[in-house]
C-alpha positions in Angstrom: -8.3 33.8 -27.1 -5.4 33.4 -29.5 -6.8 36.3 -31.6 -7.2 38.6 -28.6 -3.6 37.8 -27.4 -2.2 38.5 -30.9 -4.2 41.8 -31.0 -2.5 42.8 -27.8 0.9 41.9 -29.1 1.3 38.7 -27.0 2.8 35.7 -28.7 1.1 32.3 -28.6 4.1 30.9 -26.7 3.8 33.6 -24.1 0.0 33.0 -23.8 0.7 29.3 -23.2 3.3 30.0 -20.6 0.9 32.3 -18.7 -1.9 29.7 -18.8 0.4 26.9 -17.6 1.6 29.2 -14.7 -2.0 29.9 -13.7 -3.0 26.3 -13.4 0.3 25.0 -11.9 0.2 23.8 -8.3 2.8 25.2 -5.8 6.1 23.4 -5.6 6.1 20.2 -3.4 2.3 20.2 -3.3 0.4 17.6 -5.2 -3.4 17.6 -5.7 -5.5 16.0 -3.1 -6.4 12.4 -4.2 -10.0 11.9 -5.2 -12.1 9.7 -3.0 -14.0 7.0 -4.8 -17.8 7.2 -4.6 -17.9 3.4 -4.6 -19.8 2.2 -1.6 -20.9 5.7 -0.7 -24.4 4.6 0.2 -23.4 1.2 1.7 -24.4 2.3 5.2 -28.0 2.3 4.1 -27.9 -1.5 3.3 -28.6 -3.3 0.1 -30.7 -1.5 -2.5 -34.1 -2.6 -3.7 -34.5 -5.6 -6.1 -35.6 -5.1 -9.7 -39.0 -6.5 -8.8 -39.4 -4.0 -5.9 -38.4 -1.1 -8.2 -40.9 -2.3 -10.9 -43.7 -2.5 -8.3 -42.9 0.9 -6.9 -43.0 2.4 -10.4 -46.3 0.8 -11.2 -47.7 2.2 -7.9 -46.3 5.7 -8.4 -47.6 6.0 -12.0 -50.9 4.3 -11.4 -53.6 6.5 -13.0 -51.2 8.5 -15.2 -51.1 6.1 -18.1 -52.8 2.8 -18.8 -51.0 -0.2 -17.3 -48.7 -1.8 -19.9 -48.0 -5.5 -19.3 
């Protein structure tokens, strides 16, 4: 990008100013606060236990590979 700007006769300082202007938010406006994903699936209740997950995996992959203890 720097080489292309210099090719067109634009200084690096001017390029930086234009880029800063392009990403700047309007005056008096701040970015919307991000909402945390923590607890996003809480309405579905507690997740499965490790034992339940292991059993489900064994059931899903039964027949694909030999059982490994």
